[in-house]
C-alpha positions as CSV (number, residue, x, y, z in Angstrom):
1,M,-12.3,6.4,13.3
2,L,-9.5,6.0,10.7
3,W,-11.6,8.0,8.2
4,T,-11.9,10.8,10.7
5,E,-8.2,10.7,11.5
6,G,-7.3,10.8,7.8
7,K,-9.5,13.8,7.3
8,I,-7.8,15.6,10.2
9,Y,-4.3,14.9,8.7
10,N,-5.5,16.3,5.4
11,T,-6.3,19.6,7.1
12,F,-2.8,20.2,8.4
13,P,-0.7,22.6,6.3
14,R,2.2,20.9,4.5
15,A,4.6,23.2,6.5
16,L,3.6,21.4,9.7
17,Q,4.2,18.0,8.0
18,E,7.5,18.9,6.2
19,G,9.0,21.6,8.5
20,C,10.7,24.7,7.2
21,L,14.1,26.4,7.3
22,H,13.8,27.3,11.0
23,A,11.4,24.7,12.4
24,P,11.2,20.9,12.2
25,P,7.9,19.1,11.3
26,V,5.5,18.9,14.2
27,V,3.0,16.3,12.7
28,P,3.8,13.2,10.7
29,K,3.6,13.4,6.9
30,F,0.3,11.8,5.9
31,Y,0.5,9.6,2.8
32,G,-3.1,8.4,2.8
33,L,-5.7,5.9,4.1
34,Y,-5.3,2.6,2.4
35,V,-8.2,0.2,2.1
36,P,-7.9,-3.2,0.5
37,S,-9.9,-3.5,-2.7
38,E,-11.7,-6.6,-3.8
39,E,-11.7,-5.2,-7.3
40,L,-8.8,-7.2,-8.8
41,D,-7.8,-7.2,-12.4
42,Y,-5.0,-9.7,-12.8
43,P,-5.5,-11.6,-16.1
44,E,-2.6,-13.9,-15.3
45,L,-4.5,-15.4,-12.4
46,S,-7.2,-18.0,-12.7
47,A,-10.7,-17.4,-11.3
48,E,-9.9,-19.7,-8.4
49,E,-6.7,-17.8,-7.6
50,L,-8.6,-14.5,-7.7
51,D,-11.2,-15.9,-5.3
52,A,-8.4,-17.0,-2.9
53,V,-6.9,-13.5,-3.0
54,R,-10.3,-11.9,-2.4
55,E,-10.8,-14.2,0.6
56,M,-7.4,-13.3,2.0
57,I,-7.9,-9.5,1.9
58,K,-11.3,-9.8,3.6
59,G,-9.5,-9.9,7.0
60,I,-7.2,-7.0,6.3
61,T,-8.1,-3.7,7.9
62,P,-7.6,-0.2,6.5
63,I,-4.4,1.6,7.6
64,L,-3.1,5.1,7.8
65,L,0.3,5.5,6.2
66,L,2.3,8.0,8.2
67,E,5.9,9.0,8.3
68,P,7.7,8.8,11.6
69,C,8.0,12.2,13.2
70,G,9.8,13.6,16.3
71,Q,10.9,11.7,19.3
72,Q,8.8,9.6,21.7
73,V,8.1,11.3,25.0
74,E,9.8,9.5,27.8
75,D,9.0,10.9,31.2
76,P,9.8,8.6,34.2
77,S,7.4,10.6,36.3
78,L,4.5,9.8,34.0
79,T,2.5,7.1,35.8
80,D,0.7,4.3,34.0
81,R,-2.6,5.9,35.0
82,Y,-1.8,9.2,33.4
83,A,-0.3,7.5,30.4
84,A,-3.6,5.6,29.9
85,I,-5.6,8.8,30.2
86,I,-3.4,10.6,27.6
87,S,-3.6,7.6,25.3
88,S,-7.4,7.6,25.5
89,L,-7.5,11.2,24.4
90,I,-5.5,10.5,21.2
């Protein structure tokens, strides 16, 4: 799902991510989808140290790097049920 979300962020025009003179940004600025790489090239590390690093990054999941944007919606009339429905649509 992160790959799909990253593709969607890439389709947004920069003006929506950066805003303009008369309008603030409406979507977060997207910096990229980052996936840990097992291809390590650190000549200063021993083979055992490289293996240890590779083992550590196996459990790391990909992330979308986004800039904070806007303000969180805080509506006291929004029930937990409706909040769950909205969250499931995102």
